[in-house]
C-alpha positions as CSV (number, residue, x, y, z in Angstrom):
1,M,29.3,-17.6,-1.8
2,N,29.1,-21.1,-1.3
3,R,25.1,-20.5,-0.9
4,I,25.2,-18.8,-4.4
5,I,26.8,-21.2,-6.3
6,L,24.6,-23.5,-4.7
7,A,21.3,-21.2,-5.7
8,L,22.6,-20.5,-9.1
9,A,23.4,-24.8,-9.7
10,S,19.6,-25.2,-8.8
11,L,18.3,-23.0,-11.3
12,S,18.5,-25.9,-14.2
13,I,16.9,-28.4,-11.5
14,L,13.9,-26.2,-10.5
15,S,12.9,-25.1,-14.0
16,F,13.0,-21.1,-13.6
17,V,13.1,-19.9,-17.2
18,S,13.3,-16.6,-18.2
19,P,11.5,-17.2,-22.3
20,A,13.3,-14.8,-24.8
21,T,10.2,-12.0,-25.0
22,S,10.4,-8.4,-24.5
23,D,6.6,-8.4,-23.5
24,P,6.5,-8.3,-19.6
25,S,2.9,-9.5,-19.1
26,K,4.2,-13.0,-21.3
27,Y,6.3,-14.3,-18.0
28,R,7.3,-14.4,-14.8
29,S,9.8,-12.6,-13.4
30,V,13.3,-14.4,-12.8
31,P,13.9,-15.0,-9.1
32,S,16.5,-13.1,-7.3
33,V,19.4,-14.7,-6.0
34,A,17.8,-14.7,-2.4
35,T,15.1,-17.3,-3.4
36,L,17.4,-19.3,-5.4
37,A,19.7,-19.7,-2.3
38,D,16.3,-20.4,-0.4
39,A,15.6,-23.2,-3.1
40,A,18.9,-24.6,-2.6
41,L,18.6,-24.5,1.1
42,V,15.7,-26.6,0.9
43,S,17.3,-28.9,-2.0
44,D,20.5,-29.4,0.5
45,T,17.8,-30.5,3.3
46,K,16.2,-32.7,1.4
47,K,19.7,-34.5,0.6
48,G,20.4,-35.0,4.2
49,S,21.6,-31.4,5.6
50,S,21.1,-31.3,8.9
51,I,19.1,-28.5,10.9
52,D,22.2,-27.2,12.5
53,K,23.2,-26.2,9.2
54,I,20.2,-24.5,8.4
55,L,20.4,-22.4,11.6
56,E,23.9,-21.9,11.6
57,D,23.4,-19.9,7.9
58,L,20.3,-18.3,10.0
59,Y,22.5,-17.4,12.7
60,D,25.3,-16.0,10.5
61,D,23.4,-13.9,7.8
62,A,21.2,-12.4,10.8
63,D,24.7,-11.4,12.6
64,L,23.4,-12.6,15.9
65,K,27.3,-13.7,17.2
66,K,27.7,-9.8,17.0
67,A,24.7,-9.4,19.0
68,D,25.8,-11.5,21.7
69,L,23.0,-13.9,20.8
70,S,24.3,-17.3,21.9
71,Y,24.0,-19.9,19.1
72,D,22.7,-22.6,21.4
73,V,19.8,-20.5,22.4
74,F,19.2,-19.2,19.3
75,K,19.1,-22.4,17.9
76,R,16.8,-23.9,20.8
77,A,14.4,-20.7,19.9
78,A,14.2,-20.9,16.6
79,V,13.6,-24.7,16.7
80,G,10.2,-24.1,18.5
81,Y,9.6,-21.1,16.0
82,F,9.7,-23.4,13.3
83,N,7.6,-25.9,15.0
84,L,4.9,-23.5,16.2
85,K,4.6,-22.0,12.6
86,D,4.0,-25.5,11.2
87,L,1.2,-26.1,14.1
88,G,-0.6,-23.4,12.9
89,K,-0.2,-21.4,16.6
90,L,1.7,-18.4,15.1
91,N,0.8,-15.7,12.6
92,K,1.4,-16.2,9.5
93,N,2.0,-12.5,8.3
94,K,4.5,-11.8,11.1
95,N,7.8,-13.5,11.0
96,L,9.5,-12.4,14.2
97,L,11.2,-14.1,16.8
98,T,11.7,-12.9,20.2
99,V,14.8,-14.2,22.4
100,I,15.5,-13.7,26.1
101,D,18.2,-15.3,27.2
102,F,18.2,-15.4,31.2
103,N,21.9,-17.1,31.5
104,K,23.0,-13.3,31.7
105,P,22.9,-11.2,33.7
106,S,20.3,-8.4,34.0
107,R,22.8,-5.7,33.6
108,E,23.7,-7.2,30.1
109,K,21.0,-6.9,27.0
110,R,20.0,-10.2,27.3
111,L,16.6,-10.0,24.8
112,W,16.5,-9.5,21.2
113,I,13.8,-9.3,18.5
114,I,14.7,-11.2,14.9
115,D,12.7,-10.7,11.7
116,M,13.5,-14.8,10.6
117,D,12.3,-13.5,7.1
118,K,14.7,-10.5,6.7
119,K,17.6,-12.4,8.9
120,K,17.8,-9.1,10.9
121,V,17.9,-8.3,14.6
122,L,14.9,-5.0,14.9
123,Y,16.2,-5.0,18.9
124,H,18.3,-5.8,21.6
125,S,17.8,-4.7,24.9
126,L,17.8,-5.0,28.3
127,V,14.7,-6.9,30.1
128,A,14.1,-7.6,33.9
129,H,13.2,-10.9,35.8
130,G,11.2,-11.8,38.5
131,R,12.1,-10.8,41.6
132,G,11.3,-14.3,43.3
133,S,14.2,-15.5,40.4
134,G,16.8,-13.9,41.8
135,D,18.9,-10.7,42.3
136,D,21.3,-9.8,39.1
137,R,21.0,-13.2,37.5
138,A,18.0,-14.9,37.5
139,V,18.1,-18.6,38.7
140,K,14.7,-19.8,40.2
141,F,11.8,-20.3,37.6
142,S,8.3,-21.3,38.4
143,N,4.8,-21.5,37.0
144,I,3.1,-21.0,40.4
145,E,0.9,-17.8,40.9
146,N,2.6,-15.3,43.2
147,S,5.9,-16.8,43.1
148,H,7.0,-13.9,41.8
149,M,9.5,-15.9,39.6
150,S,9.8,-16.0,35.8
151,S,8.7,-18.7,33.6
152,L,10.8,-20.4,31.0
153,G,9.9,-21.8,27.7
154,F,8.2,-21.0,24.8
155,Y,5.1,-18.3,24.5
156,V,2.7,-16.9,22.0
157,T,1.6,-13.0,22.2
158,K,-1.9,-12.1,22.2
159,N,-3.6,-8.9,22.3
160,T,-2.6,-5.6,24.4
161,Y,-4.1,-3.8,27.4
162,T,-3.5,-0.7,29.1
163,G,-2.9,-1.3,32.5
164,K,-1.0,0.4,35.5
165,H,2.2,0.3,33.8
166,G,0.6,1.5,30.6
167,L,0.7,-0.3,27.0
168,S,1.1,-4.0,27.9
169,L,0.9,-7.3,25.7
170,K,-0.9,-10.2,27.5
171,M,0.9,-14.1,26.8
172,E,0.2,-17.7,26.0
173,G,2.7,-19.8,27.9
174,V,2.9,-23.1,25.7
175,D,5.2,-25.4,27.5
176,R,3.3,-27.6,30.3
177,N,4.5,-27.8,33.6
178,Y,6.6,-24.6,32.7
179,N,4.8,-21.4,31.9
180,T,1.1,-22.4,31.1
181,N,-0.1,-20.2,34.0
182,A,1.5,-17.5,32.3
183,Y,-2.1,-16.0,31.2
184,Q,-4.2,-16.3,34.7
185,R,-0.7,-14.9,36.3
186,A,-0.8,-11.8,34.7
187,I,2.7,-12.5,33.4
188,V,3.0,-10.0,30.4
189,V,5.5,-7.5,28.7
190,H,5.5,-4.1,29.8
191,G,7.3,-1.1,30.6
192,A,9.1,-0.1,33.5
193,D,11.4,2.3,34.9
194,Y,13.8,-0.1,36.6
195,V,14.6,-1.4,33.5
196,S,17.2,1.4,32.1
197,E,21.2,1.6,31.9
198,A,20.6,4.4,34.7
199,F,19.2,1.9,37.1
200,V,21.9,-0.5,36.3
201,K,24.5,2.5,37.2
202,Q,22.8,3.3,40.2
203,H,22.2,-0.6,41.7
204,G,24.3,-2.5,40.1
205,R,21.3,-4.5,38.4
206,L,18.1,-4.0,37.0
207,G,15.2,-3.7,39.3
208,R,13.0,-6.9,39.4
209,S,9.1,-7.4,38.3
210,H,6.4,-9.9,39.4
211,G,7.5,-12.3,37.0
212,C,7.2,-10.4,33.9
213,P,9.6,-9.9,31.2
214,A,10.0,-6.0,31.8
215,L,11.1,-3.4,28.9
216,P,12.9,0.1,29.2
217,T,9.6,2.3,29.0
218,D,11.4,4.4,25.8
219,I,11.1,1.2,23.5
220,N,8.1,-0.7,25.2
221,A,5.1,0.8,22.7
222,K,7.2,0.3,19.6
223,V,7.8,-3.4,21.2
224,V,4.9,-4.4,22.3
225,Q,3.0,-3.1,18.9
226,L,5.6,-5.0,17.0
227,I,5.5,-8.5,18.4
228,K,1.9,-8.5,19.4
229,D,-0.6,-10.7,17.7
230,G,0.6,-14.1,17.4
231,T,4.1,-13.6,17.6
232,C,6.7,-16.6,19.1
233,L,8.6,-15.4,22.4
234,Y,10.8,-17.5,24.2
235,I,12.9,-17.2,27.5
236,D,16.0,-19.6,28.2
237,A,18.3,-20.1,30.8
238,A,20.2,-23.1,32.2
239,Q,17.7,-25.5,33.4
240,A,18.9,-29.2,33.7
241,N,15.2,-30.1,33.9
242,Y,13.4,-28.0,31.1
243,Q,11.7,-29.9,28.4
244,S,9.4,-29.1,25.9
245,A,7.6,-30.8,22.7
246,Y,8.4,-27.6,20.4
247,L,12.3,-28.8,20.4
248,N,11.9,-31.5,17.8
249,P,14.4,-30.9,15.1
250,D,13.2,-32.9,12.7
251,N,10.2,-31.5,12.8
252,A,11.4,-27.7,12.3
253,I,13.4,-28.9,9.4
254,K,10.3,-29.8,7.7
255,S,8.4,-26.6,8.4
256,F,11.5,-24.6,7.7
257,E,11.3,-26.4,4.1
258,S,6.9,-25.5,3.9
259,Q,7.7,-21.9,4.4
260,I,10.3,-21.2,2.1
261,M,8.7,-23.2,-0.9
262,K,5.5,-20.9,0.0
263,R,7.6,-17.7,-0.3
264,Q,9.1,-18.9,-3.6
265,A,5.7,-19.5,-4.9
266,E,4.5,-16.2,-3.4
267,M,7.4,-14.8,-5.5
268,L,6.9,-16.5,-8.6
269,S,2.7,-15.6,-8.9
270,R,3.8,-11.9,-9.0
């Protein structure tokens, strides 16, 4: 409710005027409440609001607590997403963020695909880690070839191919010292029959990959087609030494503002 009030209050400031005419060709459409709410968020941000306020609203709007995604994990993922957007490393036409939380055991759903524009969870799924990283829990991570470990950090998805695991998705790791060897290690998104509720019931945990974030076979193709070609994927785990150039919250605020203003301009030009 507060966001709607803010949005309406910003109406006069942003000079959104609906002329008194019945000819729709002579005026632009009045912006939606969602657009005005975005404008209010930007206005509030410029007055000094923290990135936390912005991300808390996104977290609530997407109902991520109900989806069992930790706010702290989401915050790190979202800050990196906005920074990568700002640097032009992500597809401008796909506002998707994939989050993997390896703080959780493999028997729990620990992958989320979030539409950051519509503020909606599209998938919440099981996902496997590398056999070198641990059994039920991933506790060790590496950027070294043949380690069979998962790698932490931010990735940008690339093109697809069909290999021994069927349709698979290549990824570029963008965190130096943490995942930049992912491409040459063939760390990809692919389906695997050891990623299923049935496997968990039989073994108490998922099977493990050679470092790839493997998915259930029944959703793999749809997920790969959805997130391919330049979307952000982030893998989180409790590692005290993990650092990333993409976790600067000040830069993320600027990126968030520019994206909202761009969306407003597009809507007003229709």
